[in-house]
C-alpha positions as CSV (number, residue, x, y, z in Angstrom):
1,X,-23.3,-6.3,-8.8
2,X,-22.5,-7.5,-5.3
3,X,-19.3,-6.8,-3.3
4,X,-17.8,-8.7,-0.4
5,X,-15.3,-7.1,2.0
6,X,-13.3,-9.5,4.2
7,X,-12.4,-7.8,7.4
8,X,-13.9,-4.8,9.1
9,X,-11.1,-3.1,10.9
10,X,-10.2,0.5,10.0
11,X,-9.1,-0.3,6.4
12,X,-12.1,-2.7,5.9
13,X,-14.5,0.1,7.0
14,X,-12.8,2.5,4.6
15,X,-13.2,0.0,1.7
16,X,-16.9,-0.5,2.5
17,X,-17.4,3.3,2.7
18,X,-15.8,3.8,-0.7
19,X,-17.6,1.0,-2.4
20,X,-21.0,2.3,-1.1
21,X,-20.1,5.8,-2.3
22,X,-19.6,4.4,-5.9
23,X,-23.3,3.4,-6.0
24,X,-22.7,0.6,-8.5
25,X,-23.2,-2.3,-6.0
26,X,-26.7,-3.5,-5.0
27,X,-25.2,-4.9,-1.9
28,X,-21.9,-4.7,0.1
29,X,-21.5,-7.6,2.5
30,X,-18.9,-7.9,5.2
31,X,-17.0,-10.9,6.7
32,X,-16.4,-10.0,10.4
33,X,-17.0,-11.3,13.9
34,X,-18.4,-7.9,14.8
35,X,-22.2,-7.6,15.2
36,X,-23.4,-5.1,12.6
37,X,-27.1,-4.4,12.8
38,X,-27.1,-2.3,9.6
39,X,-25.7,-4.8,7.1
40,X,-25.5,-8.4,6.1
41,X,-22.4,-10.2,7.6
42,X,-20.8,-13.6,7.8
43,X,-18.5,-14.6,10.7
44,X,-15.9,-16.3,8.5
45,X,-15.0,-16.4,4.8
46,X,-15.7,-20.1,4.7
47,X,-19.3,-19.6,5.8
48,X,-20.2,-17.1,3.1
49,X,-23.2,-18.7,1.3
50,X,-23.4,-18.6,-2.5
51,X,-20.0,-17.0,-2.7
52,X,-20.0,-17.2,-6.5
53,X,-22.7,-14.4,-6.6
54,X,-20.1,-11.8,-5.5
55,X,-18.5,-10.0,-8.4
56,X,-15.9,-8.0,-6.5
57,X,-14.1,-9.2,-3.3
58,X,-11.8,-7.1,-1.2
59,X,-9.5,-8.9,1.3
60,X,-8.9,-6.3,4.1
61,X,-8.2,-8.6,7.0
62,X,-5.0,-8.8,9.0
63,X,-2.0,-9.4,6.7
64,X,-1.1,-12.8,8.1
65,X,-4.6,-14.0,6.9
66,X,-4.3,-12.9,3.3
67,X,-2.5,-15.9,1.9
68,X,-5.0,-18.5,3.2
69,X,-8.0,-16.3,2.2
70,X,-6.7,-15.7,-1.3
71,X,-6.0,-19.4,-1.8
72,X,-9.5,-20.2,-0.6
73,X,-11.1,-17.7,-3.0
74,X,-9.0,-19.0,-5.8
75,X,-10.3,-22.5,-5.2
76,X,-14.0,-21.5,-4.8
77,X,-14.7,-18.9,-7.5
78,X,-13.7,-18.2,-11.2
79,X,-13.7,-15.1,-13.3
80,X,-14.3,-12.6,-10.5
81,X,-12.2,-9.6,-9.5
82,X,-10.3,-9.6,-6.2
83,X,-8.4,-6.8,-4.5
84,X,-6.0,-7.8,-1.7
85,X,-5.1,-5.0,0.7
86,X,-1.4,-4.2,0.8
87,X,0.9,-5.9,1.6
88,X,-0.2,-9.0,-0.2
89,X,1.3,-11.4,2.4
90,X,3.4,-11.0,5.6
91,X,6.3,-12.9,4.0
92,X,7.0,-14.1,0.4
93,X,4.8,-17.0,-0.7
94,X,4.5,-18.6,-4.1
95,X,1.0,-18.9,-5.4
96,X,-0.2,-20.9,-8.3
97,X,-2.3,-19.9,-11.3
98,X,-5.0,-17.4,-10.4
99,X,-8.5,-18.1,-11.5
100,X,-9.7,-14.5,-10.9
101,X,-8.4,-11.0,-11.8
102,X,-6.4,-10.2,-8.7
103,X,-4.8,-6.9,-7.7
104,X,-3.1,-5.5,-4.6
105,X,-4.2,-2.3,-2.9
106,X,-1.2,0.0,-3.3
107,X,-3.5,3.0,-3.6
108,X,-0.7,5.6,-3.5
109,X,-0.1,4.8,-7.2
110,X,-3.4,6.7,-7.8
111,X,-2.5,9.8,-5.9
112,X,-2.8,12.9,-8.0
113,X,0.7,14.0,-7.2
114,X,2.1,10.6,-8.4
115,X,0.0,10.9,-11.6
116,X,1.4,14.4,-12.2
117,X,5.0,13.4,-11.6
118,X,4.7,10.4,-14.0
119,X,3.4,12.8,-16.6
120,X,6.2,15.4,-16.1
121,X,8.9,12.7,-16.1
122,X,7.8,11.2,-19.4
123,X,10.8,10.9,-21.7
124,X,13.1,12.3,-19.0
125,X,16.1,10.5,-17.5
126,X,15.8,10.2,-13.7
127,X,19.1,10.2,-11.8
128,X,18.1,10.0,-8.2
129,X,14.9,9.4,-6.2
130,X,14.6,9.9,-2.4
131,X,11.5,8.8,-0.5
132,X,10.8,9.4,3.2
133,X,8.0,8.4,5.5
134,X,7.9,9.2,9.2
135,X,5.0,9.0,11.6
136,X,5.1,8.4,15.4
137,X,3.3,5.1,15.8
138,X,1.3,6.0,18.9
139,X,-0.4,8.8,16.9
140,X,-0.5,7.0,13.5
141,X,-4.0,5.5,14.0
142,X,-6.0,7.6,16.4
143,X,-8.2,5.6,18.8
144,X,-6.0,2.5,18.4
145,X,-3.7,1.2,21.1
146,X,-0.5,1.0,19.0
147,X,1.1,-1.6,21.3
148,X,-1.6,-4.1,20.4
149,X,-2.0,-3.2,16.8
150,X,-0.8,-5.4,13.9
151,X,2.0,-2.8,13.3
152,X,3.5,-3.9,16.7
153,X,3.7,-7.6,15.9
154,X,5.9,-9.0,13.1
155,X,3.9,-12.2,13.1
156,X,0.8,-10.2,12.0
157,X,2.6,-8.3,9.2
158,X,3.8,-5.5,11.4
159,X,7.0,-3.5,11.2
160,X,7.6,-0.3,9.3
161,X,9.2,-2.0,6.3
162,X,6.2,-4.1,5.5
163,X,3.5,-1.8,7.0
164,X,4.7,1.2,5.0
165,X,5.7,-0.6,1.8
166,X,4.0,1.9,-0.4
167,X,7.3,3.7,-1.0
168,X,9.1,0.5,-2.1
169,X,6.2,-0.3,-4.4
170,X,5.8,3.0,-6.2
171,X,9.6,3.5,-6.5
172,X,9.9,0.2,-8.4
173,X,6.8,0.9,-10.4
174,X,8.1,4.3,-11.5
175,X,11.8,3.7,-11.7
176,X,12.3,0.0,-12.4
177,X,13.0,-3.1,-10.3
178,X,15.7,-3.0,-7.7
179,X,19.0,-4.5,-8.8
180,X,21.0,-3.7,-5.8
181,X,19.9,-2.8,-2.3
182,X,21.7,-2.2,1.0
183,X,19.8,-1.6,4.1
184,X,19.8,-1.3,7.9
185,X,16.7,-1.8,10.0
186,X,15.7,-2.6,13.5
187,X,14.1,-1.4,16.7
188,X,15.9,1.6,18.2
189,X,13.2,3.4,20.2
190,X,11.4,2.7,23.5
191,X,8.1,1.9,21.7
192,X,6.3,-1.1,23.1
193,X,6.5,-3.1,20.0
194,X,8.2,-6.3,18.8
195,X,8.6,-5.1,15.2
196,X,11.2,-2.8,13.6
197,X,10.6,0.9,13.9
198,X,13.1,2.1,11.3
199,X,14.5,1.0,8.0
200,X,16.9,2.9,5.8
201,X,17.7,1.7,2.3
202,X,19.9,2.7,-0.6
203,X,19.9,1.0,-4.0
204,X,19.9,1.1,-7.7
205,X,17.2,0.1,-10.2
206,X,17.4,-1.7,-13.6
207,X,16.9,1.7,-15.2
208,X,20.0,3.1,-13.5
209,X,18.1,5.2,-11.0
210,X,19.7,5.6,-7.5
211,X,17.2,5.1,-4.7
212,X,17.2,6.2,-1.1
213,X,14.2,5.2,1.1
214,X,13.8,6.0,4.8
215,X,10.8,4.7,6.8
216,X,10.2,5.1,10.5
217,X,7.6,4.9,13.3
218,X,9.6,7.6,15.2
219,X,8.9,11.0,13.7
220,X,6.8,13.3,15.9
221,X,6.5,15.5,12.8
222,X,4.6,13.5,10.2
223,X,6.4,13.5,6.9
224,X,5.8,11.8,3.6
225,X,7.9,13.2,0.7
226,X,9.4,12.2,-2.6
227,X,12.4,14.1,-4.0
228,X,13.5,13.4,-7.6
229,X,16.4,14.7,-9.6
230,X,16.6,14.6,-13.4
231,X,19.2,16.3,-15.6
232,X,17.0,19.3,-16.1
233,X,14.9,19.7,-12.9
234,X,14.2,18.6,-9.3
235,X,10.7,17.6,-8.1
236,X,9.7,17.7,-4.4
237,X,6.3,16.0,-3.7
238,X,4.8,16.5,-0.2
239,X,2.0,14.1,0.5
240,X,1.2,15.7,3.8
241,X,0.6,19.2,2.4
242,X,-0.6,17.8,-0.9
243,X,1.8,19.9,-2.9
244,X,4.6,19.7,-5.4
245,X,7.5,22.0,-6.1
246,X,9.3,21.8,-9.5
247,X,12.6,23.7,-9.9
248,X,13.8,23.9,-13.5
249,X,17.4,25.2,-13.0
250,X,16.2,28.3,-11.1
251,X,12.6,28.6,-12.3
252,X,10.5,27.5,-9.3
253,X,6.9,26.4,-9.7
254,X,4.6,25.1,-7.0
255,X,1.4,23.1,-7.5
256,X,-1.3,22.2,-5.0
257,X,-3.7,19.2,-5.0
258,X,-6.5,20.1,-2.6
259,X,-8.7,17.2,-3.9
260,X,-6.2,14.8,-2.4
261,X,-7.2,15.9,1.1
262,X,-10.2,13.7,0.7
263,X,-9.0,10.6,2.7
264,X,-10.8,8.3,0.4
265,X,-9.7,9.7,-2.9
266,X,-6.9,7.3,-3.8
267,X,-9.0,4.3,-2.7
268,X,-11.9,5.5,-4.8
269,X,-9.7,6.1,-7.9
270,X,-8.2,2.6,-7.4
271,X,-11.5,0.9,-7.2
272,X,-13.0,2.8,-10.1
273,X,-10.1,2.0,-12.3
274,X,-10.1,-1.7,-11.5
275,X,-13.9,-2.0,-11.9
276,X,-13.7,-0.1,-15.2
277,X,-11.0,-2.4,-16.5
278,X,-8.4,0.4,-16.6
279,X,-5.8,-1.6,-14.7
280,X,-2.5,-0.2,-16.1
281,X,-1.8,1.6,-12.8
282,X,-3.1,-1.1,-10.5
283,X,-0.6,-3.3,-8.7
284,X,-0.5,-6.9,-9.9
285,X,0.2,-9.9,-7.8
286,X,3.6,-10.4,-9.5
287,X,4.5,-6.8,-8.7
288,X,3.4,-7.1,-5.1
289,X,5.5,-10.3,-4.7
290,X,8.5,-8.5,-6.0
291,X,8.0,-5.7,-3.4
292,X,7.7,-8.4,-0.8
293,X,11.0,-10.0,-1.9
294,X,12.6,-6.6,-1.4
295,X,11.0,-6.2,2.0
296,X,12.2,-9.7,3.0
297,X,15.8,-8.9,1.8
298,X,15.8,-5.6,3.8
299,X,14.8,-7.5,7.0
300,X,17.6,-9.9,6.4
301,X,20.2,-7.2,6.1
302,X,22.2,-6.0,9.2
303,X,19.9,-4.8,11.9
304,X,20.3,-2.2,14.6
305,X,19.1,-2.8,18.2
306,X,18.0,-0.5,20.9
């Protein structure tokens, strides 16, 4: 088998690293303008020779390039497997019939804590789910100038709502599609960016679950948590500390997931599942487009200004 990774920024490098760790590919080729002496590269996707020889293709370029690259691949190859890094596009776009198995890289679905919560919530009625993400953008990606990163530019897919859309994805995947959503978003800090640095949402899903989602580029204390209330218990997942607390009306239990400290774990589990054909947990194109519709609707809601 041969793999092709389109893009070699921080996320593209991670995909290459994970695919090579799997040891099932005879070759992992990269599309990048960078000069890499240790591997085969192409400068542009359109210049990849014999593209039909690649069995697995990962689109890990800047978000605003995803749509054109996916359309190109859909025209050029048939019967292959494609993974598009999240978010699928920078704004909602319709796409015709797909000629390849295509998934979107919402890898947080494969986190051991999410897996454990889904197991514990089986046959239970969820009442409320709160998700929060906060990370100060200048420290979010060490070694990167945040002000020139794609996160800073809405035309490149930046902005906290789209950039950190994992929460919107997994909340709908776990609790049903959003029926109602009210939101406020905008730029309220002195960060040198053009995109929104905060979004706060409240809504209700088709399963009757009340949702509360808060995303920001502001928090000097990194936080990523999910709090769920059912009739019988409350669950607090902490993705920074890799732990979960379950309180069953006074009986408190705490669980730890040290394996999740491996920065590549969720990516590896996602790739392994897709390649093995176990795609129940993988994000489909249709699901990713629904998430994108929610993101677009949030951005259209009333905005706050600095």
